[in-house]
C-alpha positions as CSV (number, residue, x, y, z in Angstrom):
1,E,-219.0,14.5,-87.3
2,K,-217.5,11.0,-87.4
3,A,-214.1,12.4,-86.5
4,K,-215.6,14.3,-83.5
5,K,-217.3,11.1,-82.3
6,Q,-214.0,9.1,-82.6
7,L,-212.1,11.8,-80.7
8,S,-214.8,11.7,-78.0
9,E,-214.4,7.9,-77.7
10,A,-210.6,8.5,-77.3
11,G,-211.2,10.9,-74.4
12,I,-210.9,14.1,-76.4
13,K,-214.1,16.2,-76.4
14,V,-214.3,19.2,-78.8
15,E,-216.0,22.4,-77.9
16,Q,-219.1,21.6,-80.0
17,L,-219.7,18.6,-77.9
18,G,-219.2,20.4,-74.6
19,G,-215.5,19.8,-74.3
20,Q,-212.4,22.1,-74.1
21,T,-210.7,21.2,-77.3
22,P,-211.2,23.7,-80.2
23,C,-212.3,22.3,-83.6
24,V,-212.1,23.8,-87.0
25,A,-213.5,22.1,-90.2
26,T,-210.8,22.3,-92.9
27,S,-210.1,21.1,-96.4
28,A,-206.7,20.9,-97.9
29,K,-208.3,20.5,-101.3
30,T,-210.5,23.6,-101.3
31,G,-208.8,25.7,-98.6
32,Q,-211.9,25.8,-96.5
33,G,-211.2,26.7,-92.8
34,I,-207.4,27.2,-93.2
35,D,-207.4,30.9,-92.3
36,E,-209.7,30.2,-89.3
37,L,-207.3,27.4,-88.2
38,L,-204.3,29.7,-88.4
39,E,-206.1,32.4,-86.5
40,L,-207.1,30.0,-83.8
41,I,-203.6,28.6,-83.4
42,I,-202.2,32.2,-82.9
43,L,-205.0,33.0,-80.5
44,L,-204.3,30.0,-78.3
45,A,-200.6,30.5,-78.4
46,Q,-201.1,34.1,-77.1
47,M,-203.6,33.0,-74.4
48,E,-201.3,30.2,-73.2
49,E,-198.2,32.4,-73.6
50,L,-196.4,29.8,-75.6
51,K,-192.9,30.8,-76.6
52,A,-190.2,28.9,-78.3
53,N,-186.5,29.0,-77.3
54,Y,-184.6,29.8,-80.5
55,K,-181.2,29.6,-78.8
56,K,-181.1,26.1,-77.3
57,P,-179.9,23.0,-79.3
58,A,-182.5,22.1,-81.9
59,N,-184.7,19.0,-81.4
60,G,-188.0,17.6,-82.8
61,V,-189.6,14.6,-84.4
62,I,-189.5,12.7,-87.7
63,I,-192.8,13.1,-89.6
64,E,-191.9,11.3,-92.8
65,S,-189.0,9.4,-94.3
66,H,-188.0,7.6,-97.5
67,L,-185.0,6.4,-99.5
68,D,-184.2,8.8,-102.4
69,A,-182.7,6.8,-105.3
70,E,-180.3,9.7,-106.1
71,R,-179.6,11.4,-102.8
72,G,-179.9,8.6,-100.3
73,P,-181.8,8.5,-97.0
74,S,-184.2,11.4,-96.7
75,A,-186.4,12.6,-93.8
76,T,-189.0,15.3,-93.3
77,I,-188.6,16.6,-89.7
78,L,-190.4,19.1,-87.5
79,V,-188.3,21.5,-85.5
80,K,-189.9,21.8,-82.1
81,E,-187.3,23.8,-80.2
82,G,-184.1,25.6,-81.1
83,T,-182.9,26.7,-84.5
84,L,-181.7,23.9,-86.9
85,K,-178.9,24.9,-89.1
86,K,-177.4,23.4,-92.3
87,R,-174.4,21.2,-91.5
88,D,-175.8,20.5,-88.0
89,I,-175.2,16.9,-86.9
90,I,-178.4,15.2,-85.7
91,T,-179.2,11.8,-84.2
92,T,-182.4,9.8,-84.0
93,E,-183.2,6.4,-82.5
94,S,-182.1,4.6,-85.6
95,A,-180.0,7.0,-87.7
96,Y,-177.5,9.9,-87.5
97,G,-175.5,12.1,-89.7
98,P,-174.7,15.7,-90.8
99,I,-177.3,17.7,-92.7
100,K,-176.0,18.1,-96.2
101,I,-179.2,19.5,-97.7
102,M,-182.1,21.2,-96.0
103,E,-185.2,22.2,-97.9
104,D,-188.6,23.7,-97.2
105,F,-191.9,22.2,-98.4
106,K,-191.5,23.8,-101.8
107,G,-188.0,22.3,-102.3
108,R,-186.1,25.6,-101.7
109,E,-182.8,25.2,-99.9
110,L,-182.6,26.7,-96.4
111,D,-179.6,27.6,-94.2
112,Q,-181.6,27.4,-91.0
113,A,-185.0,26.5,-89.7
114,P,-186.7,28.1,-86.6
115,P,-189.1,26.3,-84.2
116,G,-192.3,25.1,-85.8
117,T,-190.7,24.6,-89.2
118,P,-191.0,21.4,-91.2
119,V,-188.0,20.7,-93.3
120,K,-186.7,17.9,-95.6
121,I,-183.1,16.9,-94.8
122,I,-180.5,14.7,-96.6
123,G,-177.4,13.3,-95.0
124,L,-178.5,10.6,-92.5
125,N,-176.8,7.2,-92.7
126,E,-180.1,5.3,-92.5
127,V,-183.8,5.9,-93.2
128,P,-185.3,6.8,-89.7
129,A,-188.7,5.6,-88.6
130,V,-191.7,8.0,-88.5
131,G,-192.3,9.2,-85.0
132,E,-188.7,9.0,-83.8
133,K,-187.3,12.0,-81.9
134,W,-184.2,13.8,-83.1
135,S,-181.7,16.1,-81.5
136,V,-178.5,18.0,-82.5
137,C,-175.1,16.7,-81.4
138,E,-171.7,18.3,-81.3
139,N,-169.9,15.7,-83.4
140,L,-170.4,12.4,-85.3
141,I,-168.9,10.2,-82.5
142,E,-171.4,11.6,-80.0
143,A,-174.3,11.2,-82.5
144,K,-173.4,7.6,-83.2
145,E,-173.2,6.7,-79.5
146,I,-176.5,8.4,-78.7
147,S,-178.2,6.7,-81.6
148,S,-176.9,3.3,-80.5
149,E,-178.0,3.8,-76.9
150,K,-181.5,4.9,-78.0
151,A,-181.8,1.9,-80.4
152,L,-181.2,-0.5,-77.5
153,I,-184.2,1.0,-75.6
154,E,-186.6,2.0,-78.4
155,T,-186.2,-0.9,-80.9
156,P,-187.8,-3.5,-78.7
157,K,-190.8,-1.1,-78.1
158,R,-191.3,-0.5,-81.8
159,E,-190.7,-4.0,-83.1
160,P,-192.3,-6.5,-80.7
161,A,-192.0,-10.2,-81.6
162,E,-194.8,-11.4,-83.7
163,I,-196.7,-14.3,-82.0
164,L,-198.8,-16.4,-84.4
165,E,-201.4,-19.0,-83.6
166,I,-200.9,-21.6,-86.3
167,T,-202.9,-24.8,-86.3
168,P,-202.4,-27.8,-88.6
169,D,-205.4,-26.8,-90.8
170,K,-203.8,-23.3,-91.5
171,K,-201.1,-22.3,-94.1
172,V,-198.6,-19.6,-93.6
173,L,-197.7,-17.0,-96.3
174,N,-194.4,-15.3,-95.5
175,L,-194.1,-11.8,-96.8
176,I,-191.3,-9.2,-97.4
177,I,-192.6,-5.7,-97.9
178,K,-190.6,-2.8,-99.3
179,A,-192.1,0.7,-99.8
180,D,-191.0,4.1,-100.9
181,V,-191.8,6.0,-97.7
182,S,-192.5,5.0,-94.0
183,G,-196.1,6.2,-94.2
184,S,-196.9,3.8,-97.0
185,L,-195.2,1.0,-95.2
186,E,-197.2,1.6,-92.1
187,A,-200.5,1.8,-94.1
188,I,-199.7,-1.5,-95.9
189,R,-198.9,-3.4,-92.7
190,K,-202.1,-2.1,-91.2
191,S,-204.2,-3.1,-94.2
192,L,-202.6,-6.6,-94.1
193,S,-203.5,-7.0,-90.4
194,V,-207.3,-6.6,-91.1
195,I,-207.4,-9.3,-93.8
196,P,-209.2,-12.4,-92.5
197,Q,-206.6,-15.1,-91.7
198,D,-208.8,-18.1,-90.9
199,K,-207.1,-20.4,-93.4
200,I,-204.0,-18.6,-94.4
201,V,-201.8,-16.7,-91.9
202,L,-199.9,-13.7,-93.3
203,R,-196.5,-13.4,-91.6
204,V,-194.4,-10.3,-92.3
205,L,-190.8,-11.4,-92.1
206,Y,-189.3,-8.1,-93.0
207,A,-190.6,-4.6,-93.8
208,S,-188.5,-1.6,-94.6
209,V,-188.1,1.5,-96.8
210,G,-186.0,1.3,-99.9
211,D,-185.5,-0.5,-103.2
212,I,-185.6,-4.3,-103.4
213,N,-182.0,-5.6,-103.1
214,E,-180.1,-8.8,-103.2
215,S,-180.4,-9.5,-99.4
216,D,-184.2,-9.2,-99.7
217,M,-184.0,-11.8,-102.5
218,K,-181.9,-14.2,-100.5
219,L,-184.2,-13.9,-97.5
220,A,-187.2,-14.6,-99.8
221,Q,-185.5,-17.7,-101.2
222,S,-184.5,-19.1,-97.9
223,A,-187.8,-18.5,-96.2
224,K,-189.9,-19.2,-99.3
225,A,-191.4,-15.8,-99.0
226,M,-193.1,-13.4,-101.5
227,I,-191.8,-9.9,-102.0
228,F,-194.2,-7.1,-102.4
229,G,-192.9,-3.7,-103.5
230,F,-194.8,-0.4,-103.4
231,R,-193.4,2.3,-105.7
232,V,-189.9,0.9,-105.4
233,K,-187.3,-0.6,-107.9
234,S,-185.6,-3.9,-107.9
235,S,-181.9,-4.1,-108.6
236,Y,-181.7,-7.9,-108.5
237,V,-184.4,-10.3,-109.8
238,P,-183.2,-13.9,-110.2
239,Y,-185.0,-16.3,-112.5
240,G,-187.9,-18.2,-110.9
241,L,-188.5,-15.8,-108.0
242,L,-192.0,-14.4,-107.9
243,L,-192.0,-10.7,-107.6
244,R,-195.2,-8.7,-107.1
């Protein structure tokens, strides 16, 4: 009921409250409502005559990402249109590369993924941000150029300059945050933003996915910052630096 109320406040009214948006109570833990949800999705797709194009170049969105210690940058992506194939070269707003490994949600390797399929891919040069759009390119040169062009437009939107109101009676705590996945990183930053900062201002100097490395340590030393790592490893810990 709380979720329905929050949706209503955001301008989305469910059918139970007199709106047009269907709503099904589900539980991933118990399995309640899952069958009803799937039936409703199929029914709506048939009523709206929703059909995917399997033949056009694949594209979609990044729904999770992290740095795999053994296999490198990893991303879970959703295929919205087209059929994604292993060895396809894809580009996002911050990363690009050929798909070396493509797996389903059970870790089984796939050769191709049709529309509506979530898959985990390995092969990108960087860890992309959650929410970025991706598309298939013909070659690496084109993928790199598109990624660079998108970054110039999208990066300023996603990383606005942080403006702090600091008075003489306040102290500033500089933070560097490293996490295992983008979802965790986003949750940590949101949690920090709601902490009262009447006397001490929390300033996030840098936040990214991946293990704590030497560059993070040097930044912490020069800016007198604290490093907080969530489910990550540290490859370089000099004496006297506080690591949480």
